C-alpha positions as CSV (number, residue, x, y, z in Angstrom):
1,F,133.4,122.2,213.6
2,L,136.9,123.4,214.5
3,S,136.7,125.8,211.5
4,L,133.7,127.5,213.1
5,Q,135.6,128.1,216.3
6,Y,138.6,129.6,214.4
7,L,136.2,131.8,212.3
8,L,134.5,133.0,215.5
9,L,137.9,134.1,216.9
10,A,138.8,135.9,213.7
11,Y,135.3,137.5,213.6
12,D,135.7,138.8,217.1
13,Q,139.1,140.3,216.3
14,I,138.0,141.9,213.0
15,S,134.9,143.4,214.6
16,L,137.3,145.7,216.5
17,T,138.6,147.3,213.3
18,N,137.0,150.1,211.2
19,N,137.3,148.2,207.9
20,K,133.6,147.7,207.1
21,E,134.3,145.6,204.0
22,L,136.5,143.2,206.0
23,K,133.8,143.1,208.7
24,G,131.2,142.4,206.1
25,D,133.3,139.7,204.4
26,M,134.0,137.9,207.8
27,A,130.3,138.1,208.8
28,H,129.4,136.7,205.4
29,D,131.8,133.8,205.7
30,L,130.6,133.1,209.3
31,G,127.0,133.2,208.1
32,K,127.7,130.7,205.3
33,L,129.4,128.4,207.8
34,Y,126.4,128.7,210.2
35,V,124.1,127.7,207.3
36,K,126.3,124.6,206.6
37,S,126.2,123.8,210.3
38,N,122.4,124.1,210.2
39,K,122.4,127.0,212.7
40,L,120.0,129.0,210.6
41,N,119.0,131.6,213.2
42,D,122.7,132.4,213.9
43,A,123.3,132.6,210.2
44,S,120.4,135.1,209.7
45,K,121.8,137.4,212.4
46,V,125.4,137.5,211.0
47,L,124.3,137.7,207.4
48,L,122.2,140.7,208.2
49,E,125.2,142.3,209.9
50,A,127.3,141.6,206.8
51,L,124.5,143.3,204.7
52,S,124.6,146.3,206.9
53,S,128.4,146.6,206.5
54,Y,128.1,146.3,202.7
55,E,125.3,148.9,202.5
56,S,127.2,151.4,204.6
57,I,130.0,151.5,202.0
58,D,127.7,151.0,199.0
59,L,129.2,147.6,197.7
60,K,126.3,146.8,195.4
61,E,127.8,143.6,194.0
62,K,128.4,142.1,197.4
63,Q,125.0,143.3,198.5
64,A,123.4,141.5,195.6
65,V,125.2,138.2,196.4
66,L,124.3,138.5,200.1
67,L,120.7,139.4,199.5
68,H,120.4,136.3,197.3
69,E,121.9,134.1,200.0
70,I,119.6,135.6,202.7
71,G,116.6,135.0,200.4
72,E,117.7,131.3,200.1
73,L,118.1,131.2,203.9
74,Y,114.6,132.4,204.5
75,E,113.3,129.8,202.1
76,L,115.1,127.2,204.2
77,L,113.4,128.7,207.3
78,D,110.1,128.3,205.4
79,D,109.4,132.1,205.4
80,N,108.8,132.5,201.7
81,E,107.4,136.0,201.9
82,K,110.7,137.3,203.5
83,S,112.6,135.1,201.0
84,L,110.9,136.9,198.1
85,I,111.7,140.3,199.5
86,Y,115.4,139.5,199.7
87,L,115.5,137.7,196.3
88,K,113.7,140.7,194.6
89,N,116.2,143.2,196.1
90,S,119.1,141.0,195.0
91,L,117.7,140.8,191.5
92,R,117.3,144.6,191.4
93,L,120.9,145.1,192.3
94,A,122.1,142.3,190.1
95,E,120.3,143.9,187.1
96,E,121.6,147.3,188.1
97,T,125.2,146.1,188.2
98,G,125.0,143.6,185.3
99,M,125.6,140.4,187.3
100,K,124.2,137.9,184.8
101,A,124.6,134.8,187.0
102,Y,122.7,136.4,189.8
103,I,120.0,137.7,187.4
104,K,119.5,134.1,186.2
105,M,119.6,132.6,189.7
106,G,117.3,135.3,191.0
107,Y,114.6,134.5,188.5
108,E,115.0,130.8,188.9
109,N,114.8,131.0,192.7
110,M,111.9,133.4,192.7
111,S,109.9,131.1,190.5
112,K,110.7,128.2,192.8
113,V,109.5,130.2,195.8
114,Y,106.3,131.3,194.0
115,E,105.7,127.6,193.1
116,S,105.9,126.7,196.8
117,K,102.7,125.7,198.5
118,N,103.7,127.9,201.4
119,T,103.7,131.2,199.4
120,N,100.6,133.3,200.1
121,V,101.4,136.0,197.7
122,P,98.5,137.2,195.4
123,G,99.2,136.3,191.8
124,S,101.7,133.7,192.6
125,R,100.7,131.4,189.7
126,S,101.1,134.1,187.1
127,K,104.5,135.1,188.5
128,V,105.8,131.6,188.1
129,H,104.8,131.7,184.4
130,E,106.4,135.2,184.0
131,F,109.7,134.1,185.5
132,L,109.9,130.8,183.7
133,T,109.2,132.6,180.4
134,F,112.0,135.1,181.1
135,F,114.3,132.3,182.1
136,K,113.8,130.1,179.0
137,P,117.2,129.4,177.3
138,K,118.0,131.4,174.3
139,A,119.1,129.3,171.3
140,P,121.9,130.2,168.9
141,L,121.2,130.7,165.3
142,G,120.3,127.4,163.5
143,V,119.0,125.8,166.7
144,I,115.4,125.3,167.9
145,V,114.7,124.7,171.6
146,L,111.5,122.9,172.7
147,G,110.2,122.2,176.2
148,D,110.7,124.2,179.3
149,F,113.9,125.6,180.7
150,R,114.5,122.7,183.0
151,N,114.4,120.0,180.3
152,P,115.1,121.7,177.0
153,I,115.4,119.6,173.8
154,R,117.8,121.0,171.4
155,I,117.4,120.5,167.6
156,D,120.3,121.6,165.4
157,L,119.5,122.4,161.8
158,V,122.6,121.1,160.0
159,G,122.7,121.5,156.2
160,N,119.7,119.6,154.9
161,G,119.4,117.5,158.1
162,I,118.3,117.7,161.7
163,R,120.3,116.6,164.7
164,F,118.8,116.1,168.1
165,A,120.8,116.9,171.2
166,P,119.7,116.1,174.7
167,S,120.0,119.6,176.1
168,L,121.6,123.0,175.8
């Protein structure tokens, strides 16, 4: 990738500055490009550098996003225990800062990791149920939702009739 070469040049130049947020942003971008290039160990190294930069200046929202991405990276590396550590920390910060999208993704990804056959965490089966229950879609007034969160069936109560919809 030519873009990887340019990003590496920019990363080297930015690493000379004192701007920790900019250093973190550049390392974050480089890590994402490494993931897309399937250079997962390189990605891990620079994403952890980005996390360190964000932590040093207390950027909680950026930490939450990055922790989530590192959790997904460790899932790709088949290290589900580390994946859960990062996903849980991301979820904690997302809840603390009100990042609804990352709260939703956090519960969804944690349930996926707990479902994995490679997770040796005590109580994994009950955790899957707990997260899936939390993640179930909430229906608006006059709507009934049946099924699990992945394939919900929506039933609208309209006047004296019922209308079925394929999903939320």
